[in-house]
C-alpha positions in Angstrom: 50.0 164.7 76.3 51.6 162.4 73.8 54.0 165.1 72.6 57.6 164.4 71.9 60.3 166.9 73.0 62.2 167.4 69.7 64.6 169.9 71.3 66.2 167.1 73.3 67.0 165.2 70.1 69.1 168.1 68.6 72.7 167.4 69.6 74.3 170.2 67.6 73.3 173.6 66.1 75.5 175.1 63.4 75.4 178.3 61.3 75.1 177.9 57.5 78.9 178.6 57.2 79.5 175.4 59.1 77.0 173.2 57.3 79.7 170.7 56.2 80.8 170.3 59.9 77.2 169.8 60.9 76.8 167.0 58.3 79.9 165.3 59.5 79.0 165.6 63.2 75.6 164.0 62.5 77.5 160.8 61.7 79.4 160.7 65.0 78.4 158.1 67.7 76.0 159.6 70.1 74.8 162.3 67.7 71.0 162.3 67.0 70.4 165.3 64.8 72.4 168.4 63.8 70.6 171.5 62.8 71.9 174.1 60.3 70.6 177.6 61.0 70.1 179.5 57.8 69.6 182.8 59.7 71.4 183.8 62.8 
């Protein structure tokens, strides 16, 4: 189908209160993409 499964690229999901931790985790080896959730 040519579609890319983007969910498999997210290696971390963080609430807004942990945005700084998400940004730091995104720099770690093996991390592809961290997502910050604005609403829980």
